[in-house]
FIPADO-145317 format. One line per field, with one value per residue (C-alpha): residue in three letters; y, x, z. Coordinates in nm, 3 decimals. Example, Ala and Ser with C-alpha at 12.3 -4.5 7.8 and 13.67 -1.06 7.14 Angstrom:
! residues 2
resn (ala;ser)
py (-0.450;-0.106)
px (1.230;1.367)
pz (0.780;0.714)
***
This chain:
! residues 496
resn (unk;unk;unk;unk;unk;unk;unk;unk;unk;unk;unk;unk;unk;unk;unk;unk;unk;unk;unk;unk;unk;unk;unk;unk;unk;unk;unk;unk;unk;unk;unk;unk;unk;unk;unk;unk;unk;unk;unk;unk;unk;unk;unk;unk;unk;unk;unk;unk;unk;unk;unk;unk;unk;unk;unk;unk;unk;unk;unk;unk;unk;unk;unk;unk;unk;unk;unk;unk;unk;unk;unk;unk;unk;unk;unk;unk;unk;unk;unk;unk;unk;unk;unk;unk;unk;unk;unk;unk;unk;unk;unk;unk;unk;unk;unk;unk;unk;unk;unk;unk;unk;unk;unk;unk;unk;unk;unk;unk;unk;unk;unk;unk;unk;unk;unk;unk;unk;unk;unk;unk;unk;unk;unk;unk;unk;unk;unk;unk;unk;unk;unk;unk;unk;unk;unk;unk;unk;unk;unk;unk;unk;unk;unk;unk;unk;unk;unk;unk;unk;unk;unk;unk;unk;unk;unk;unk;unk;unk;unk;unk;unk;unk;unk;unk;unk;unk;unk;unk;unk;unk;unk;unk;unk;unk;unk;unk;unk;unk;unk;unk;unk;unk;unk;unk;unk;unk;unk;unk;unk;unk;unk;unk;unk;unk;unk;unk;unk;unk;unk;unk;unk;unk;unk;unk;unk;unk;unk;unk;unk;unk;unk;unk;unk;unk;unk;unk;unk;unk;unk;unk;unk;unk;unk;unk;unk;unk;unk;unk;unk;unk;unk;unk;unk;unk;unk;unk;unk;unk;unk;unk;unk;unk;unk;unk;unk;unk;unk;unk;unk;unk;unk;unk;unk;unk;unk;unk;unk;unk;unk;unk;unk;unk;unk;unk;unk;unk;unk;unk;unk;unk;unk;unk;unk;unk;unk;unk;unk;unk;unk;unk;unk;unk;unk;unk;unk;unk;unk;unk;unk;unk;unk;unk;unk;unk;unk;unk;unk;unk;unk;unk;unk;unk;unk;unk;unk;unk;unk;unk;unk;unk;unk;unk;unk;unk;unk;unk;unk;unk;unk;unk;unk;unk;unk;unk;unk;unk;unk;unk;unk;unk;unk;unk;unk;unk;unk;unk;unk;unk;unk;unk;unk;unk;unk;unk;unk;unk;unk;unk;unk;unk;unk;unk;unk;unk;unk;unk;unk;unk;unk;unk;unk;unk;unk;unk;unk;unk;unk;unk;unk;unk;unk;unk;unk;unk;unk;unk;unk;unk;unk;unk;unk;unk;unk;unk;unk;unk;unk;unk;unk;unk;unk;unk;unk;unk;unk;unk;unk;unk;unk;unk;unk;unk;unk;unk;unk;unk;unk;unk;unk;unk;unk;unk;unk;unk;unk;unk;unk;unk;unk;unk;unk;unk;unk;unk;unk;unk;unk;unk;unk;unk;unk;unk;unk;unk;unk;unk;unk;unk;unk;unk;unk;unk;unk;unk;unk;unk;unk;unk;unk;unk;unk;unk;unk;unk;unk;unk;unk;unk;unk;unk;unk;unk;unk;unk;unk;unk;unk;unk;unk;unk;unk;unk;unk;unk;unk;unk;unk;unk;unk;unk;unk;unk;unk;unk;unk;unk;unk;unk;unk;unk;unk;unk;unk;unk;unk;unk)
py (-2.237;-1.999;-2.118;-1.892;-1.882;-1.913;-1.686;-1.392;-1.131;-1.049;-0.717;-0.431;-0.260;0.105;0.053;0.252;0.056;0.146;0.069;-0.082;0.247;0.440;0.218;0.216;0.597;0.621;0.392;0.597;0.923;0.779;0.648;0.961;1.188;0.995;0.946;1.189;1.218;0.962;0.825;0.447;0.250;-0.105;-0.351;-0.344;-0.664;-0.737;-0.460;-0.428;-0.152;-0.135;-0.051;0.280;0.379;0.336;0.149;-0.103;-0.249;-0.381;-0.249;-0.512;-0.594;-0.911;-0.884;-0.696;-0.587;-0.259;-0.222;0.087;0.263;0.549;0.715;0.774;1.137;1.052;0.769;1.007;1.244;0.974;0.996;0.635;0.379;0.103;-0.237;-0.569;-0.631;-0.265;-0.101;0.238;0.518;0.585;0.920;0.947;0.947;0.654;0.580;0.291;0.105;0.033;-0.223;-0.463;-0.354;-0.278;0.017;0.130;0.393;0.640;0.706;1.041;0.980;0.693;0.729;0.464;0.390;0.503;0.480;0.115;0.015;0.217;0.067;-0.282;-0.224;-0.076;-0.376;-0.618;-0.432;-0.424;-0.803;-0.865;-0.644;-0.785;-1.137;-1.032;-0.932;-0.559;-0.476;-0.717;-0.565;-0.759;-0.552;-0.213;-0.007;0.182;0.560;0.729;0.907;1.235;1.258;1.512;1.559;1.511;1.468;1.587;1.477;1.702;2.000;2.311;2.549;2.389;2.452;2.105;2.201;2.514;2.312;2.058;2.324;2.517;2.210;2.102;2.451;2.435;2.087;2.045;2.241;2.008;2.044;1.982;1.899;1.935;1.743;1.910;1.672;1.678;1.536;1.452;1.391;1.177;1.312;1.228;0.857;0.911;1.210;1.051;0.737;0.951;1.148;0.836;0.676;1.005;1.046;0.685;0.737;1.017;0.926;0.966;1.247;1.386;1.747;1.694;1.523;1.197;1.221;1.004;0.983;1.062;1.213;1.170;1.419;1.552;1.723;1.568;1.513;1.275;0.922;1.035;1.311;1.063;0.792;0.861;0.727;0.399;0.343;0.014;0.182;0.423;0.136;-0.064;0.238;0.304;-0.061;-0.068;0.254;0.199;0.523;0.496;0.648;0.814;0.848;1.138;1.138;1.291;1.320;1.062;0.890;0.874;0.555;0.484;0.190;0.384;0.393;0.014;0.002;0.283;0.221;0.450;0.612;0.957;1.072;1.422;1.596;1.787;1.461;1.328;1.614;1.531;1.165;1.255;1.453;1.473;1.793;1.971;2.129;1.786;1.643;1.929;1.879;1.506;1.557;1.809;1.564;1.283;1.512;1.606;1.239;1.156;1.435;1.323;0.962;1.056;1.260;0.988;0.728;0.942;1.014;0.647;0.554;0.819;0.694;0.336;0.438;0.616;0.313;0.084;0.321;0.310;-0.065;-0.026;0.017;0.347;0.380;0.445;0.114;-0.071;0.083;0.075;-0.277;-0.245;0.088;-0.062;-0.356;-0.118;0.081;-0.231;-0.349;-0.005;0.000;-0.336;-0.259;-0.016;-0.250;-0.553;-0.370;-0.267;-0.619;-0.764;-0.521;-0.613;-0.986;-0.943;-0.730;-0.992;-1.272;-1.071;-1.003;-1.369;-1.471;-1.194;-1.294;-1.649;-1.530;-1.462;-1.310;-1.615;-1.855;-1.637;-1.619;-1.997;-2.049;-1.805;-1.968;-2.314;-2.195;-2.027;-2.345;-2.554;-2.301;-2.304;-2.685;-2.683;-2.419;-2.634;-2.926;-2.714;-2.526;-2.827;-2.982;-2.655;-2.605;-2.958;-2.914;-2.580;-2.734;-3.022;-2.787;-2.557;-2.845;-2.973;-2.624;-2.557;-2.891;-2.843;-2.479;-2.401;-2.724;-2.639;-2.285;-2.406;-2.660;-2.393;-2.151;-2.423;-2.511;-2.146;-2.107;-2.415;-2.285;-1.951;-2.126;-2.348;-2.041;-1.865;-2.177;-2.208;-1.842;-1.883;-2.198;-2.013;-1.727;-1.974;-2.139;-1.807;-1.673;-2.003;-2.095;-2.378;-2.123;-1.948;-2.278;-2.319;-1.986;-2.114;-2.068;-2.330;-2.387;-2.517;-2.736;-2.858;-3.103;-3.146;-2.982;-2.643;-2.389;-2.241;-1.876;-1.746;-1.845;-1.902;-2.143;-2.335;-2.349;-2.457;-2.734;-2.892;-3.116;-3.004;-3.074;-2.853;-2.849;-2.767;-2.753;-3.121;-3.279;-3.256;-3.299;-3.371;-3.135;-3.030;-2.717;-2.696;-2.347;-2.331;-2.299;-1.956;-1.942;-1.901;-1.641;-1.751;-2.040;-2.034;-1.995;-2.238;-2.297;-2.081;-2.174;-1.937;-1.705;-1.735)
px (-10.449;-10.154;-9.800;-9.549;-9.185;-8.940;-8.687;-8.920;-8.794;-9.011;-9.192;-8.996;-9.124;-9.101;-8.814;-8.490;-8.173;-7.870;-7.510;-7.301;-7.117;-7.442;-7.600;-7.279;-7.265;-7.630;-7.583;-7.281;-7.472;-7.756;-7.523;-7.309;-7.617;-7.806;-7.526;-7.240;-7.003;-7.069;-6.920;-6.921;-6.851;-6.722;-6.444;-6.139;-6.097;-5.842;-5.576;-5.350;-5.091;-5.012;-4.670;-4.810;-4.884;-5.265;-5.434;-5.715;-5.916;-6.262;-6.516;-6.749;-7.004;-7.193;-7.408;-7.223;-6.887;-6.793;-6.473;-6.272;-5.979;-5.751;-5.522;-5.154;-5.193;-5.481;-5.281;-4.991;-5.222;-5.377;-5.293;-5.397;-5.382;-5.644;-5.528;-5.707;-5.945;-5.962;-6.305;-6.299;-6.515;-6.417;-6.508;-6.526;-6.732;-6.940;-6.883;-6.867;-6.592;-6.726;-6.464;-6.572;-6.939;-6.908;-6.944;-6.672;-6.593;-6.312;-6.184;-6.028;-5.981;-5.995;-6.044;-6.093;-6.447;-6.389;-6.089;-6.159;-6.089;-5.770;-5.651;-5.730;-5.518;-5.241;-5.250;-5.228;-4.929;-4.764;-4.797;-4.656;-4.351;-4.296;-4.296;-4.002;-3.804;-3.794;-3.908;-3.676;-3.490;-3.174;-3.121;-3.158;-2.838;-2.707;-2.745;-2.400;-2.348;-2.224;-2.267;-2.064;-2.318;-2.696;-2.913;-3.275;-3.543;-3.848;-4.024;-3.810;-4.102;-4.264;-4.206;-4.050;-3.708;-3.700;-3.785;-3.511;-3.244;-3.343;-3.325;-2.989;-2.849;-2.968;-2.832;-2.516;-2.465;-2.389;-2.365;-2.707;-2.782;-3.148;-3.299;-3.635;-3.920;-4.298;-4.436;-4.782;-4.954;-4.862;-4.502;-4.422;-4.320;-4.107;-3.918;-3.860;-3.717;-3.492;-3.369;-3.280;-3.101;-2.926;-2.782;-2.660;-2.496;-2.271;-1.903;-1.735;-1.485;-1.636;-1.727;-2.066;-2.014;-2.199;-2.433;-2.371;-2.746;-3.068;-3.392;-3.714;-3.958;-4.309;-4.567;-4.897;-5.199;-5.473;-5.407;-5.453;-5.194;-4.942;-5.018;-4.707;-4.492;-4.686;-4.582;-4.400;-4.116;-4.053;-4.045;-3.799;-3.573;-3.566;-3.487;-3.208;-3.042;-2.680;-2.693;-2.879;-3.226;-3.459;-3.825;-4.025;-4.351;-4.657;-4.721;-4.694;-5.021;-4.942;-4.778;-4.664;-4.484;-4.158;-4.153;-4.123;-3.852;-3.638;-3.358;-3.517;-3.861;-3.910;-4.256;-4.202;-3.947;-3.819;-3.769;-3.576;-3.327;-3.294;-3.227;-2.969;-2.729;-2.658;-2.676;-2.343;-2.383;-2.456;-2.144;-1.932;-2.080;-2.021;-1.660;-1.608;-1.759;-1.535;-1.230;-1.320;-1.368;-1.032;-0.864;-1.019;-0.933;-0.571;-0.535;-0.692;-0.458;-0.151;-0.265;-0.333;0.015;0.173;-0.017;0.079;0.444;0.434;0.274;0.542;0.822;0.709;0.773;1.132;1.421;1.609;1.923;2.136;2.028;2.108;2.457;2.563;2.712;2.896;3.043;3.177;3.324;3.493;3.643;3.789;3.936;4.083;4.251;4.416;4.512;4.800;4.976;4.923;5.071;5.382;5.428;5.398;5.659;5.894;5.855;5.924;6.233;6.368;6.317;6.484;6.785;6.809;6.812;7.050;7.291;7.315;7.400;7.772;7.880;8.081;7.806;7.547;7.760;7.806;7.432;7.362;7.617;7.478;7.129;7.247;7.425;7.116;6.905;7.138;7.127;6.753;6.744;6.963;6.725;6.418;6.519;6.538;6.225;6.040;6.161;6.056;5.714;5.661;5.765;5.518;5.241;5.325;5.323;4.994;4.846;4.976;4.852;4.513;4.458;4.667;4.653;4.320;4.433;4.769;4.593;4.362;4.652;4.858;4.565;4.513;4.885;4.888;4.583;4.753;5.073;4.873;4.701;5.038;5.192;4.897;4.929;5.304;5.238;4.986;5.231;5.512;5.299;5.194;5.552;5.731;5.831;5.572;5.296;5.502;5.540;5.163;5.132;5.340;5.702;5.980;6.302;6.619;6.833;7.182;7.405;7.312;6.970;7.139;6.917;7.047;6.961;7.185;7.223;7.600;7.539;7.290;7.532;7.810;7.599;7.511;7.242;6.994;6.644;6.339;6.109;5.747;5.438;5.352;5.700;6.048;6.191;6.550;6.699;7.031;7.163;7.179;7.329;7.709;7.925;8.078;8.440;8.693;8.965;9.249;9.043;9.024;8.681;8.516;8.663;8.478;8.677;8.849;8.702;9.001)
pz (-5.041;-5.116;-5.115;-4.929;-5.042;-4.744;-4.916;-4.916;-4.661;-4.360;-4.377;-4.212;-3.898;-3.795;-3.534;-3.590;-3.667;-3.447;-3.513;-3.235;-3.183;-3.171;-2.916;-2.708;-2.716;-2.624;-2.326;-2.218;-2.237;-2.035;-1.762;-1.741;-1.755;-1.492;-1.238;-1.320;-1.023;-0.748;-0.423;-0.401;-0.086;-0.110;-0.047;-0.271;-0.468;-0.738;-0.767;-1.073;-1.131;-1.502;-1.647;-1.764;-1.403;-1.431;-1.145;-1.207;-0.919;-0.828;-0.580;-0.446;-0.182;-0.107;-0.423;-0.702;-0.844;-1.018;-1.218;-1.128;-1.288;-1.182;-1.432;-1.363;-1.258;-1.025;-0.866;-0.794;-0.607;-0.389;-0.020;0.035;-0.239;-0.242;-0.128;-0.157;0.131;0.228;0.268;0.098;-0.036;-0.398;-0.554;-0.932;-1.249;-1.373;-1.742;-1.988;-2.166;-2.516;-2.635;-2.359;-2.327;-1.956;-1.729;-1.487;-1.230;-1.307;-0.954;-0.862;-0.491;-0.246;0.128;0.392;0.493;0.852;1.083;1.150;0.791;0.782;1.110;0.987;0.679;0.897;1.128;0.834;0.691;1.031;1.070;0.722;0.780;1.128;0.984;0.765;1.076;1.002;1.357;1.544;1.838;1.744;1.428;1.597;1.616;1.918;1.912;1.949;2.283;2.132;1.753;1.560;1.278;1.299;0.990;1.022;0.773;0.807;0.655;0.625;0.695;0.998;1.366;1.405;1.272;1.489;1.800;1.721;1.657;1.969;2.191;2.044;2.108;2.471;2.543;2.333;2.007;1.718;1.342;1.181;0.816;0.717;0.423;0.347;0.260;0.236;0.560;0.424;0.095;-0.201;-0.220;0.141;0.114;-0.197;-0.055;0.287;0.124;-0.098;0.205;0.409;0.116;0.030;0.380;0.377;0.038;0.169;0.191;0.535;0.515;0.193;0.114;0.279;0.616;0.672;0.975;1.278;1.355;1.164;1.297;1.097;1.249;1.197;1.413;1.518;1.293;1.195;1.082;0.724;0.769;0.912;0.662;0.453;0.739;0.728;0.367;0.309;0.117;0.408;0.657;0.446;0.396;0.772;0.845;0.583;0.703;0.809;1.009;1.344;1.300;1.553;1.454;1.597;1.402;1.567;1.939;2.215;2.125;1.751;1.630;1.276;1.122;1.092;1.473;1.478;1.208;1.352;1.601;1.862;1.889;2.041;2.149;2.000;1.778;2.082;2.267;1.965;2.002;2.372;2.291;2.024;2.248;2.622;2.828;2.811;3.155;3.305;3.142;3.276;3.621;3.598;3.491;3.773;4.022;3.898;3.920;4.277;4.368;4.209;4.404;4.732;4.665;4.587;4.903;5.113;4.962;5.033;5.388;5.447;5.325;5.548;5.853;5.773;5.741;6.076;6.239;6.102;6.199;6.564;6.576;6.455;6.710;6.728;6.512;6.821;6.972;6.652;6.620;6.987;6.989;6.651;6.762;7.085;6.896;6.653;6.942;7.101;6.772;6.706;7.047;6.987;6.628;6.698;6.947;6.723;6.424;6.620;6.754;6.403;6.270;6.554;6.485;6.115;6.184;6.425;6.175;5.903;6.121;6.208;5.846;5.746;6.018;5.886;5.535;5.458;5.126;5.020;5.111;4.940;4.628;4.621;4.659;4.381;4.151;4.227;4.154;3.833;3.722;3.790;3.607;3.305;3.286;3.309;3.035;2.812;2.854;2.824;2.510;2.269;2.419;2.391;2.035;1.943;2.103;1.934;1.601;1.642;1.744;1.454;1.207;1.339;1.340;0.992;0.863;1.018;0.943;0.638;0.438;0.269;0.202;0.071;-0.148;-0.289;-0.336;-0.510;-0.733;-0.822;-0.889;-1.117;-1.304;-1.363;-1.478;-1.715;-1.858;-1.898;-2.060;-2.297;-2.395;-2.457;-2.661;-2.876;-2.917;-3.008;-3.269;-3.417;-3.419;-3.514;-3.863;-3.886;-3.920;-4.184;-4.374;-4.368;-4.550;-4.850;-4.744;-4.721;-4.526;-4.698;-4.477;-4.548;-4.369;-4.004;-4.067;-4.064;-4.234;-4.560;-4.571;-4.855;-5.219;-5.198;-4.910;-5.125;-5.421;-5.194;-5.037;-5.370;-5.223;-4.962;-4.823;-4.867;-4.560;-4.638;-4.416;-4.474;-4.519;-4.675;-5.032;-5.138;-5.398;-5.548;-5.714;-6.097;-6.127;-6.192;-5.889;-5.861;-5.976;-5.710;-5.739;-5.976;-6.115;-6.503;-6.652;-6.889;-7.230;-7.475;-7.786;-8.026;-8.278;-8.504)
***
């Protein structure tokens, strides 16, 4: 029996050894060579948009799942982007991803698997946006009756803009600013959003006038052609617009989500122009009709007032009847007036003669003198009393009215006198001899405090006082007294 060593390697077969890379490349060549470009139908599962712009998603059915990827450039060209739960037909190339040992579908294009799938996705998006309140009627703005500037967002080459301009010119010419955009394809949502936001960013009164109303318009087409106006970004931009917005996308039977978010929906672009402005001829006719009604109403009112005035005037009495009685009364009074005036003059003359006859010159003079004497006596009594009363009133008035002023004047006068006295005192001190003593001088005073100003007066005094700044000193002269005339001089002795 032979013993077999466990460490002995097993005998090699004839099979070829592959590296991991080789086997992965071989599998890739087989898959790409066998299938190449394919169209796969399935339901979209997980969807992830990377920061780089690449889109990763799953395609699945009830039994299997295929990973799918779309590069950034392919995503930008997609008319409809895949969303979770959406049934689509993805067109692309089947390949492998070696780092994870899996196969995947590089998708170039995605299209809905029939109109039903696309409508289901549209209905789901509509419900989600409606739940946010973007379609509420309470947030819709009123379209201005006669806008000055109209902003139109549409294609610059299509017939839509020509129809809008033609209808505006027929109804009521207005200033129109066109913002050209792509109305279908992958660029449509981005450019429409930029146009709405751009119009709203304009400053009122700036170099480019800010529109009073916006029209987003496009002609009819299939649901795929109109899909850009179902984009969520377009709907949000329309709902956030501060300028009233009219949507006119497609024909009457076409409905997009921007129609629900706009402030007013028009069935066609031409109808949008009709909704934006009134008919000028109708307005002129309406104004003319109102002017005619105003004229007729004014005339009728004036005629009615005239008829009413005539009716009232018939009920009034005639002026002659009203004035007849006063005129007769005036005539009677006038007739009696002349005789009454003459009689009054006669009575007054008779009374005057009677009084004049009773007055004799002597008696009249006596009465006048008596009255003058009485008047003089009354004047003598009145004058002192009046003077006394006036004096009292004047004193009271002066005390009441002038006392404060006199007090203030007196105080001011005393202040000025104090200031003057202080100034004189300072001048006296500066000019007096005391200040001179303080500077080192002295005053010699003799008998009776008389100042000694000459040397002979000092010698003659003998004793005197010296006044300094801080006191006085007693002193006497030591120099010989000057010899008087005829008095012999001192004995000098003899030289012989």
